[in-house]
C-alpha positions as CSV (number, residue, x, y, z in Angstrom):
1,M,-51.4,146.6,140.0
2,L,-50.9,148.4,136.8
3,V,-47.8,146.3,136.1
4,K,-49.9,143.2,136.6
5,I,-52.5,144.4,134.2
6,I,-49.8,145.3,131.6
7,L,-48.3,141.9,132.1
8,I,-51.6,140.2,131.7
9,I,-52.3,142.1,128.5
10,A,-48.8,141.7,127.2
11,L,-48.4,138.0,127.7
12,P,-51.0,137.0,125.1
13,V,-49.7,139.5,122.7
14,V,-46.2,138.2,123.2
15,G,-47.3,134.6,122.8
16,T,-49.2,135.4,119.7
17,L,-46.3,137.3,118.3
18,G,-43.9,134.4,119.1
19,Y,-46.2,131.9,117.4
20,A,-46.4,134.1,114.4
21,L,-42.7,134.4,114.2
22,R,-42.2,130.6,114.6
23,A,-44.7,130.0,111.8
24,Y,-43.1,132.5,109.6
25,F,-39.6,131.0,110.1
26,G,-41.1,127.5,109.6
27,R,-42.5,128.4,106.3
28,I,-39.2,129.9,105.2
29,K,-37.4,126.6,106.2
30,L,-40.1,124.5,104.4
31,N,-39.8,126.5,101.3
32,S,-36.1,126.1,101.4
33,A,-36.3,122.3,101.9
34,E,-38.8,122.0,99.1
35,A,-36.4,124.0,96.8
36,R,-33.5,121.7,97.8
37,S,-35.5,118.5,97.3
38,H,-36.7,119.8,93.9
39,R,-33.1,120.5,92.9
40,I,-32.0,117.0,94.0
41,V,-34.8,115.4,92.1
42,Q,-33.9,117.4,89.0
43,D,-30.3,116.5,89.3
44,A,-31.1,112.8,89.8
45,L,-33.4,112.9,86.7
46,K,-30.6,114.6,84.7
47,E,-28.0,112.0,85.9
48,A,-30.4,109.1,85.1
49,E,-31.0,110.5,81.7
50,N,-27.3,110.8,81.1
51,K,-26.7,107.2,82.4
52,R,-29.4,105.9,80.1
53,K,-27.8,107.6,77.1
54,E,-24.4,106.1,78.0
55,L,-25.9,102.6,78.4
56,L,-27.7,103.0,75.1
57,I,-24.4,104.1,73.5
58,E,-22.5,101.1,75.0
59,A,-25.2,98.7,74.0
60,K,-25.1,100.0,70.4
61,D,-21.3,99.6,70.4
62,Q,-21.5,96.1,71.8
63,L,-24.2,95.1,69.2
64,L,-22.0,96.6,66.5
65,K,-19.0,94.6,67.6
66,E,-21.0,91.4,67.8
67,K,-22.5,92.1,64.4
68,N,-19.0,92.6,63.0
69,I,-17.8,89.4,64.5
70,L,-20.7,87.4,63.2
71,E,-20.3,88.9,59.8
72,K,-16.6,88.0,59.9
73,E,-17.4,84.4,60.9
74,A,-20.0,84.2,58.2
75,R,-17.5,85.4,55.6
76,E,-15.0,82.8,56.8
77,R,-17.6,80.1,56.7
78,R,-18.6,81.1,53.2
79,Q,-14.9,81.0,52.2
80,E,-14.4,77.6,53.7
81,L,-17.6,76.3,52.0
82,Q,-16.4,77.7,48.7
83,A,-13.0,76.0,49.1
84,V,-14.6,72.7,50.0
85,E,-17.0,73.1,47.0
86,K,-14.0,73.8,44.8
87,R,-12.1,70.7,46.1
88,L,-15.2,68.5,45.5
89,M,-15.5,69.8,42.0
90,Q,-11.8,69.0,41.4
91,K,-12.3,65.5,42.8
92,E,-15.3,64.9,40.6
93,E,-13.4,66.0,37.6
94,S,-10.5,63.7,38.6
95,I,-12.8,60.8,39.2
96,D,-14.4,61.4,35.8
97,T,-11.0,61.4,34.2
98,K,-10.0,58.2,35.9
99,L,-13.2,56.6,35.1
100,E,-12.7,57.3,31.4
101,E,-9.2,55.9,31.7
102,I,-10.5,52.7,33.4
103,Q,-13.1,52.3,30.7
104,K,-10.4,52.6,28.1
105,Q,-8.2,50.0,29.9
106,E,-11.2,47.6,30.2
107,K,-11.7,47.8,26.5
108,I,-8.0,47.2,25.8
109,L,-8.1,44.2,28.3
110,E,-11.1,42.7,26.6
111,I,-9.4,42.9,23.3
112,R,-6.2,41.3,24.8
113,D,-8.2,38.6,26.6
114,Q,-9.9,37.7,23.4
115,E,-6.5,37.5,21.6
116,T,-5.1,35.4,24.5
117,K,-8.0,32.9,24.2
118,E,-7.5,32.6,20.5
119,K,-3.7,32.0,21.0
120,A,-4.4,29.5,23.8
121,E,-6.8,27.6,21.6
122,E,-4.1,27.5,18.9
123,L,-1.5,26.3,21.3
124,R,-3.8,23.7,22.7
125,K,-4.4,22.3,19.2
126,E,-0.7,22.4,18.5
127,F,0.1,20.6,21.8
128,E,-2.5,17.9,21.2
129,K,-0.9,17.4,17.7
130,H,2.6,17.1,19.2
131,K,1.3,14.9,22.0
132,Q,-0.2,12.4,19.6
133,E,3.1,12.3,17.6
134,L,5.2,11.8,20.7
135,E,2.9,8.9,21.9
136,K,3.3,7.2,18.6
137,I,7.1,7.6,18.7
138,A,7.5,6.6,22.5
139,G,5.1,3.8,22.4
140,M,3.4,4.8,25.7
141,S,0.5,7.0,26.7
142,S,0.8,10.4,28.2
143,S,-0.3,9.1,31.6
144,E,2.4,6.5,31.6
145,A,5.0,9.0,30.6
146,K,3.8,11.3,33.3
147,D,4.1,8.6,35.9
148,L,7.6,7.8,34.8
149,L,8.6,11.4,34.9
150,M,7.1,11.9,38.3
151,K,9.0,8.9,39.6
152,N,12.3,10.1,38.3
153,V,11.7,13.6,39.7
154,E,10.7,12.0,43.1
155,N,14.0,10.0,43.2
156,E,16.1,13.0,42.3
157,S,14.3,15.2,44.8
158,R,14.8,12.7,47.6
159,F,18.5,12.5,46.8
160,D,18.8,16.3,46.7
161,I,16.8,16.7,49.9
162,A,18.9,14.2,51.7
163,R,22.1,15.9,50.6
164,L,20.6,19.3,51.6
165,I,19.7,18.0,55.0
166,N,23.2,16.6,55.6
167,K,24.7,19.9,54.5
168,I,22.4,21.9,56.8
169,E,23.1,19.6,59.7
170,E,26.8,19.9,59.2
171,E,26.6,23.7,58.9
172,A,24.4,23.8,62.0
173,K,26.8,21.7,64.0
174,R,29.8,23.8,62.9
175,S,28.0,27.1,63.6
176,A,26.6,25.9,66.9
177,E,30.0,24.6,68.0
178,K,31.6,27.9,66.9
179,K,28.9,30.0,68.7
180,A,29.2,27.9,71.9
181,K,33.0,28.3,71.8
182,E,32.6,32.1,71.3
183,I,30.2,32.4,74.2
184,I,32.4,30.3,76.5
185,V,35.6,32.2,75.6
186,S,33.8,35.5,76.0
187,A,32.6,34.5,79.4
188,L,36.0,33.3,80.4
189,Q,37.7,36.5,79.2
190,R,35.2,38.7,81.1
191,N,35.7,36.8,84.3
192,A,38.6,35.9,86.5
193,S,38.9,34.4,90.0
194,E,41.5,33.7,92.6
195,Y,42.1,30.3,94.0
196,T,43.5,29.1,97.3
197,S,45.3,25.9,98.1
198,E,43.7,23.3,100.3
199,N,45.6,22.7,103.6
200,T,44.8,20.7,106.7
201,V,47.4,22.4,108.9
202,T,48.0,26.0,110.0
203,T,51.2,27.4,111.6
204,V,51.3,30.1,114.2
205,S,54.6,31.9,114.9
206,L,55.7,32.5,118.5
207,P,57.8,35.4,119.8
208,S,60.0,32.9,121.7
209,D,60.1,29.2,122.7
210,E,59.2,30.2,126.3
211,M,55.7,30.9,125.0
212,K,55.3,27.2,124.3
213,G,55.2,26.4,128.0
214,R,52.6,29.1,128.7
215,I,50.4,27.7,125.9
216,I,50.7,24.2,127.3
217,G,50.0,25.4,130.8
218,R,50.1,23.6,134.1
219,E,49.6,19.9,133.5
220,G,48.5,20.7,129.9
221,R,45.3,22.5,131.0
222,N,45.7,25.4,128.5
223,I,46.3,23.4,125.4
224,R,43.6,20.9,126.3
225,T,41.1,23.8,126.7
226,L,42.1,25.2,123.4
227,E,41.8,21.8,121.6
228,T,38.4,21.1,123.3
229,L,36.9,24.5,122.5
230,T,38.1,24.8,118.9
231,G,38.0,21.1,117.9
232,V,41.5,21.0,116.4
233,D,44.9,19.4,117.4
234,M,47.7,21.6,118.7
235,I,51.1,20.2,117.8
236,I,54.0,21.6,119.8
237,D,57.3,19.9,118.9
238,D,60.9,20.8,118.6
239,T,60.4,23.2,115.8
240,P,61.6,26.6,117.1
241,E,59.0,29.3,117.7
242,V,56.2,27.6,115.8
243,V,52.9,25.9,116.9
244,V,51.1,23.7,114.3
245,I,47.3,23.6,114.3
246,S,45.9,20.5,112.6
247,G,42.3,19.8,111.6
248,F,40.1,19.1,108.5
249,D,37.6,21.9,109.3
250,P,39.1,25.2,108.0
251,V,36.6,27.2,110.1
252,R,37.8,25.6,113.3
253,R,41.4,26.0,112.2
254,E,40.9,29.7,111.6
255,I,39.1,30.2,115.0
256,A,42.0,28.4,116.7
257,R,44.6,30.4,114.8
258,L,43.1,33.8,115.6
259,S,42.4,32.8,119.2
260,L,46.0,31.7,119.8
261,E,47.4,34.8,118.2
262,R,45.0,37.0,120.3
263,L,46.1,35.1,123.5
264,I,49.8,35.5,122.6
265,Q,49.4,39.2,121.9
266,N,47.6,39.7,125.2
267,G,50.0,37.6,127.2
268,R,47.4,36.3,129.7
269,I,46.8,32.5,129.0
270,H,44.6,30.5,131.3
271,P,41.4,28.4,130.8
272,A,38.9,31.2,131.6
273,R,40.7,33.6,129.3
274,I,40.9,31.0,126.5
275,E,37.2,30.4,126.7
276,E,36.4,34.1,126.5
277,V,38.7,34.7,123.5
278,V,37.5,31.6,121.6
279,E,33.9,32.7,122.1
280,K,34.7,36.2,120.9
281,I,36.6,35.0,117.9
282,T,33.8,32.6,117.0
283,K,31.4,35.5,116.9
284,E,33.8,37.6,114.8
285,I,34.1,34.7,112.3
286,E,30.4,34.4,112.0
287,E,30.1,38.1,111.4
288,T,32.8,37.8,108.7
289,M,30.9,35.0,107.1
290,L,27.8,37.2,106.8
291,E,29.8,40.1,105.5
292,E,31.4,37.9,102.9
293,G,28.0,36.6,101.8
294,E,26.6,40.1,101.6
295,K,29.7,41.3,99.6
296,A,29.4,38.5,97.1
297,A,25.7,39.1,96.6
298,Y,26.3,42.9,96.2
299,N,29.1,42.5,93.7
300,L,27.0,40.1,91.6
301,G,23.9,42.3,91.8
302,I,21.7,39.6,93.4
303,P,19.0,41.2,95.6
304,G,16.6,39.6,98.1
305,L,18.8,36.8,99.5
306,H,17.8,35.4,102.9
307,K,20.1,36.3,105.8
308,D,20.8,32.6,106.5
309,A,21.6,32.1,102.8
310,L,24.1,35.0,102.9
311,Y,25.7,33.4,106.0
312,N,26.0,30.0,104.4
313,I,27.5,31.6,101.3
314,G,30.1,33.4,103.4
315,K,30.8,30.1,105.1
316,L,32.1,28.8,101.8
317,K,35.1,31.1,102.1
318,F,36.6,28.7,104.5
319,R,35.8,25.6,102.4
320,T,37.9,24.1,99.6
321,S,37.2,21.5,97.0
322,Y,40.3,19.9,95.4
323,G,42.2,23.0,96.6
324,Q,39.7,25.4,95.1
325,D,38.1,28.1,97.2
326,V,34.4,27.2,97.1
327,L,33.2,30.8,97.6
328,A,35.5,32.1,94.8
329,H,34.3,29.1,92.7
330,S,30.7,29.9,93.3
331,I,31.2,33.6,92.4
332,E,33.0,32.6,89.2
333,V,30.2,30.1,88.3
334,A,27.6,32.9,88.9
335,N,29.5,35.3,86.6
336,L,30.1,32.7,83.9
337,A,26.4,31.6,84.0
338,G,25.2,35.2,83.9
339,I,27.4,36.1,81.0
340,M,26.3,33.1,78.9
341,A,22.6,33.6,79.8
342,G,22.9,37.2,78.6
343,E,24.5,36.1,75.3
344,L,21.7,33.6,74.8
345,G,18.8,35.8,75.8
346,L,17.9,33.8,79.0
347,D,17.2,34.8,82.6
348,V,20.4,36.4,83.7
349,Q,19.3,37.0,87.3
350,L,18.2,33.3,87.7
351,A,21.5,32.0,86.3
352,K,23.6,34.3,88.6
353,R,21.5,33.5,91.6
354,A,21.5,29.7,91.1
355,G,25.3,29.9,90.2
356,L,26.1,31.6,93.5
357,L,23.9,29.1,95.5
358,H,24.8,25.9,93.6
359,D,27.4,24.7,96.1
360,I,25.8,26.1,99.3
361,G,25.2,22.6,100.5
362,K,29.0,22.1,100.9
363,G,29.1,24.5,103.8
364,S,26.7,22.5,106.0
365,I,26.9,18.9,104.6
366,V,27.5,16.1,107.1
367,E,29.2,12.8,106.2
368,G,26.5,10.4,105.1
369,E,23.9,13.2,104.7
370,G,23.7,13.0,100.9
371,A,25.0,14.8,97.8
372,H,25.7,18.4,98.3
373,A,23.5,19.4,95.4
374,I,20.4,17.8,97.1
375,V,21.4,19.3,100.5
376,G,21.9,22.7,98.8
377,A,18.5,22.5,97.1
378,E,16.7,21.7,100.4
379,M,18.5,24.7,102.0
380,A,17.5,26.9,99.2
381,K,13.9,25.8,99.6
382,K,14.0,26.8,103.3
383,F,15.5,30.2,102.3
384,G,12.4,30.8,100.1
385,E,14.0,30.5,96.7
386,S,11.9,29.8,93.5
387,E,11.3,26.3,92.2
388,K,13.4,27.1,89.1
389,C,16.4,28.1,91.3
390,I,16.0,25.0,93.5
391,N,15.9,22.8,90.4
392,V,19.1,24.4,89.0
393,I,20.9,23.7,92.3
394,A,19.7,20.2,92.6
395,S,20.5,19.2,89.0
396,H,23.9,20.7,88.5
397,H,25.4,17.2,89.1
398,N,22.5,15.4,87.4
399,D,21.1,14.3,90.7
400,R,17.7,15.5,89.4
401,E,16.4,16.2,85.9
402,Q,17.1,19.6,84.5
403,E,14.0,21.7,83.8
404,S,15.4,24.8,82.3
405,F,18.2,26.1,80.0
406,E,19.6,28.1,83.0
407,A,20.2,24.7,84.8
408,V,22.4,23.6,81.8
409,L,24.3,26.9,81.9
410,V,25.1,26.6,85.6
411,Q,26.2,23.0,85.0
412,V,28.5,24.2,82.1
413,A,29.8,27.1,84.2
414,D,30.6,24.8,87.1
415,A,32.5,22.4,84.8
416,I,34.4,25.4,83.2
417,S,35.4,26.8,86.6
418,A,36.4,23.3,87.9
419,S,38.3,22.3,84.8
420,R,40.3,25.6,84.3
421,P,44.0,24.9,84.4
422,G,45.3,25.4,88.0
423,A,41.8,25.7,89.5
424,R,41.9,22.4,91.3
425,R,44.5,20.0,92.5
426,E,44.5,16.7,94.2
427,S,47.1,14.5,95.9
428,L,49.5,12.3,93.7
429,D,48.1,9.1,95.1
430,T,44.5,10.1,94.3
431,Y,45.5,11.3,90.9
432,I,47.2,8.1,90.0
433,K,44.4,6.0,91.4
434,R,41.8,7.9,89.3
435,L,43.8,7.3,86.1
436,D,44.2,3.6,86.9
437,N,40.5,3.2,87.6
438,L,39.7,4.9,84.2
439,E,42.0,2.5,82.3
440,K,40.8,-0.5,84.4
441,I,37.1,0.1,83.5
442,A,37.9,0.3,79.7
443,S,40.1,-2.8,79.9
444,E,37.2,-4.9,81.1
445,F,35.3,-4.7,77.8
446,K,35.8,-7.5,75.2
447,G,38.0,-6.6,72.3
448,V,40.0,-3.8,74.1
449,E,43.8,-4.1,73.5
450,K,45.2,-1.0,75.2
451,T,43.9,1.9,77.2
452,F,45.5,5.3,77.8
453,A,44.2,7.9,80.3
454,I,45.6,11.3,79.0
455,Q,45.2,15.0,79.7
456,A,45.1,14.5,83.5
457,G,42.3,12.0,83.2
458,R,40.0,14.1,81.2
459,E,40.3,11.9,78.1
460,L,40.4,8.1,77.8
461,R,41.6,6.6,74.6
462,V,40.7,2.9,73.9
463,M,42.5,0.8,71.3
464,V,40.4,-2.1,70.1
465,D,40.9,-5.2,68.0
466,N,39.4,-4.6,64.6
467,T,38.7,-8.3,64.1
468,I,36.5,-8.4,67.2
469,V,35.0,-4.9,67.3
470,S,33.2,-3.6,64.3
471,D,32.5,0.1,63.5
472,E,29.0,-0.2,64.9
473,K,30.3,-2.0,68.0
474,A,32.9,0.7,68.5
475,E,30.2,3.4,68.8
476,T,28.2,1.3,71.3
477,M,31.4,0.6,73.2
478,A,32.3,4.3,73.6
479,R,28.8,5.0,75.0
480,D,29.0,2.0,77.4
481,I,32.4,2.9,78.7
482,A,31.2,6.5,79.3
483,Q,28.2,5.2,81.2
484,R,30.4,2.9,83.4
485,I,32.7,5.8,84.2
486,E,29.7,8.0,85.2
487,S,28.2,5.3,87.5
488,D,31.4,3.9,89.1
489,L,33.7,7.0,89.4
490,K,33.6,10.4,90.9
491,Y,35.6,13.1,89.1
492,P,35.6,16.8,88.4
493,G,34.5,18.1,85.0
494,I,34.0,15.6,82.1
495,V,35.8,12.6,80.7
496,R,36.0,12.2,77.0
497,V,36.0,8.6,75.7
498,T,37.6,7.9,72.3
499,V,37.5,4.4,70.8
500,I,40.1,3.8,68.1
501,R,39.6,1.0,65.6
502,E,42.3,0.6,62.9
503,T,42.1,-1.6,59.9
504,R,45.2,-2.3,57.9
505,I,45.0,-4.1,54.5
506,I,48.4,-5.2,53.2
507,D,49.1,-6.6,49.8
508,Y,52.2,-7.1,47.7
509,A,52.9,-6.4,44.0
510,R,55.3,-9.0,42.6
């Protein structure tokens, strides 16, 4: 019981004591926190003050720097203004000096002008005096004398002008002819082409005469198949170890030759095999044509040609004209035309392009179809060539009117290539017939005594009777003969017509 009482008394005391202790310790902690916060605030205030001082110092430094910069710029501006002011003052002084000089010159000129007027008046009076004296002596007025003088001067001037014109024309002709020769010679020197001979037969060598029987085949089936598929004639005669292929189409002859050589090499010869080989060789020849066309265009530097155009260009490799390889001729014409166009400042690409294409019609022309120039122009139109290029192709044999200088160059290049020594050849009979026709045409004209076709038919000399043909008639006759030759004959290059009229006056001294 006593314990309970003690506990009852002690518990409030202990509780009060514990509360007092907690309060005491709480005040101690509070005081400590207040002290720490006070220190923190003081520190922050000190730091802020220091920061403020630093910022003020930096601001003052920045202001000082900007002030210095502005002062420097101001000084420089003042210096520039002073320099400009100095230059202006110098210019003003110079202008003042020049103005004074000009005023002095004006005064001098006024004095001289006055002196000149006085002298002119004196001369006028003197002239009038001499004029009156001359009129008295000559017996005519000044206007009459003036008219006479003007007439004499006019006559003399006309004579001098005519003489000058003749001189200029002669010099122009000489220089033009010289320049043309230089351009042509230069073009020829810078270009060279090979030529092939025209043949209508091709020979194929055999390993032995026994091969002839295999080529002919049973009842001639093999040789008939070959001839039918290739379009040529196979001639097998007594000539040892040789088969002759005859035909006017060089492409077909080449196909037949290669096919026969391929069959002989393989050893198997029968109609089915022949058909297979001929078809394969035909495809190879077509590929070769395209390659040759592409090669020609590449070497000449001609871009953008149609594939069919390249094929037809390559086709010309197997064509000849008077023994001249048409593809080699076309390449040479392109080079010559391009070189001459470059020398004259014309369109080089157009000249080379049209030169390469000018004979393209020869590869596809059919008998009776028309002139190869017109056919080639139509083909070029299908291939998408320009109107200028088409006109050059169509007009290179005067089938159409020439519309550009490049057309003339291609025509000239074509004539140069065709007329080059050794470029073309023809049979003896054709050659003699052409010469006879030239002489016959000239002989039909009245007053012609003798005619001579010389230089392989490239010049025709006509001897006329001077009692019948006058000088004026001779000029007309030369032109008429040339026109008859152009209309009645076909010939490569050009034919020069020379009419010779000789007058002999004989007298005797006794």
